[in-house]
N, C-alpha and C positions, 0 to 999 in steps of 0.2 A: 889788961887795959891797952887801949890803942895808944900808939906812940904819938907824940905831938906832931902836928903838921909841919912845923918848922924843922923837925929833926928827921923828916922822912928822907929815906935814901933813894927815892924814885927819881927818875930823870926829870929835870926841870928845864923850862925854856930859858935859853940863854938870851937875856935881853940885850947883850952886847953884840949879838950876831947882826951883821950888816946885810942889807938886801939890795939887789940890783934894781929893784923897782923904784922908780922916782917919778912922782906925778905932782906937779904943783898947780896945774890949772885943768879946767874941764876940756880944753882943746887937746891936752896931752892924752886924756882918756879916749877921746874920739880917734886920735891917731893910732893908739895902741889897738883899738877894736876894729880898725879898718882891715879888710882882707889883704893878704899878701899879693902884690902884683904878680901876675903870671907872665912868664917870658914870652915875647912875641915870636911865633914860629911861622914861617911861610906856609901858606895853604898848599896842601898836596893835591895833585890832580885827582879828581873823583870821576865817577861814572857820569855825573851831570855835566862835568866839564867836557868829557868826550862827546856827549850827546850834542852839546852846544856847538862844539867844533865841527861835528859831522853835519849839523844843520846849516852852519855857515858855508861849508863847502858846497852842499847841495844848492844853497841859495845863490852862490856865485855862479853855479853852472846854469841855473834856470833864469837868472835875471841879468839883463845887460848892464855891465859896469864900465864898458869901454865903447867909444863910438863905433868901432868895427863890429861889436857884438849886438848893435841895435837891430830891431826887427826891420826886415826889408819892406819897402813900399811895394805896392801892387805892380807886378811886372808880367807882361803877356807871356814871357818865356817860362814863368813859373806856373804851369798849368798841369792839370791831371788829365791825361788822355782817357777817353771813354767815360768821363764823369759829367757829361752834359745833363742838363735838366735835373740837377740834384745839388744838395748842400752837403759838403764833406767837412767834418770838424775833427781835427787832431787835438786830443786833450789828455789829461791824466786825472784819475779818480783818487790818487794817493793824497793824503793830507800832510805829508812830511814837510813840504814847503808851503806854508799857509797862504802867502800871497798868490802863488801859482794856482793852488786849488781854488781860491776865491775867484780869480780871473776866469778860470775854466768854467766854473759854475755860473758866473754872471753871463758869459757869452752864450752858453747853452740855454740859459733861461730866456735870453733875448730872442734867440732863434726859434725856440720852441713856442714862443708867443705867436708866431705866424701860423702855427698848426700845419707845417709843411713836412714832407718826408726828409729826414736828416740821417745821413750816414755818419754815425759817431764812432770814431776810432780811438780807443783807449790804449795809450802806450803802456800803461801799467799791466794790462791784460795780455798784450802781445808785443814783444820787442820788435817784431817784424815791421810794425807801423813806424817805429823810429827810423829804421833803415830806409823804409819807403819814403818818409818825409825828407830825410837827408838827401836822397837821390833826386827828389823833385826840386828842392830849393838849392841844392848844390853846395851845402855847407854842413859841417859836423856839429857845430855848437848851435843849439836852437832854444827858443823860448816857446812856451805854450800859453794859450791855445793858438792854433793856426786854422784859418777858415778859407775854404774854397767854395765859390758859388758858380754854378753852371760850368764847372771845369776850370775856372780862372781863380788865381790866388788873390784874395782880398786883403788879408792882413791878420793882425793879432787882436788882443782885447781892446787896445786903445782905438784902433781903426774901426772895429765893429761898433763900439760905443758911440764914436763920433758920427758914423753913418746913421746909426739908429736915432740919435738926437736931432740930426738935420733932416731926417725923413728919406735919405737916399737909400738906406738899406731896404726899405719897403719896395722901392722901384727895382732894385736888383733881384729880388726874389719873386717878382710878379711872373706868373705863368708856370711856376714850378709845381710839381704834383703834390697834392695834399697828403697829410699823414694818414696812415691807416687807423681806423677806429679800434679802440680797445688795446689790449696788451697781447703780445705774441704768446701763443699757447705753448710753443716749443721751448723758448729760452726765458720766458717771463719778462722780456724787455731788456735783458742784459746784452743781447747781440751775440752771445757765445753759447755753445752747448758742449757736452762731453763728447770726446772722440769715440766713435764706435769701434775703431780698430784696436785701441788699447784700453778702453774704458776709463780714460782720463789719467792713466799712469805714465803716459809718454814712453812706455817701454813695451816692446813686443818680443816674444820668445819663439825661437825655432830650434829644432833638434840639431840642425847643422851648425848654426852660428851662435846659439844661446840667446841671451838678451841683447837687444839693440834698440836704439832710439826710434820711436815711431815717426815716420815721415809724413803722416797725414795730419798731424796737429802741431801746435806750438809748444813751447817749453813748459807750459802749464797744463798740457793735456787737453786743450780746448780747440774747437774749430768755430769758424764763423757760422752763425745760425743760418741754416739753409732756407729758413722760412721768411725771415724779416731783414737779413743783412744783404747789402748790395754785393755784387760780385767783386772780388779783389781786382786790383789793377794788374 
C-alpha cells in the first residue's frame, strides 16, 4: 500500500523561506520589468566621422571664409594672353564639395545657353590647369569656377549670375564665335583623349632607362583633344 501523503519523506517546500522579491504596487512591477540602463560611453570615431572631416577640410579650401580669401573683382591685369575671341572657364567636375560642383554646373549652363564656343578646363582632369590659374591670378588659394571672356577675367559664380540677370553678360559675349554643331567625334565632348605615346598609362619604357613618366600627357595619361580643344596657353 501507498504510504500516507503526510508521512512522505520527499522534500517539501519550506513555507518559512523568505524571498527577496517584494512588490506592493503595480508601479513596482513596471520598475522591475524596465530594462537595465546602459552606461553612457563616448562615441568612437568612425569612418563616417573621417569622411565628414575630410569634406569640411575640402569645403574650407574651396569656399572663402575670410575676407582675404574672397574672389577677386575683375582686374585688367588678370587676363589670359592669346585667349581673345573666346570664353575660358576653369571648373571642376568632382562632386566631393557639393556647393562648388553646383556653382560650376550653374555657370556652365548659363554660358552654354549662348551657344558659343567655350574652352572648358576641368581641374579634376588635369592638375596643370590649377597651376595655370594660380599663375594668372597670382594666388595659391582659389575658388571655382573662374570665367574669362575675350581674354579678360570676369569673375566667379556670383559675378556671372549677376551679369546674366542684368543683361550685361550678353553684351560681353557679343561677337564671339559660335559653338560647333554636334559632338566631337574624337573625344566625345570631354575635351581629352588618350595619349598616343603611352596609351594612357603615363609610363614609357626604353631599354636604356627602363620605365619613365610620359612627357606628352598629364598625370591621368590624357592629352587635350586636338580636334575640339583650344591650344594651351
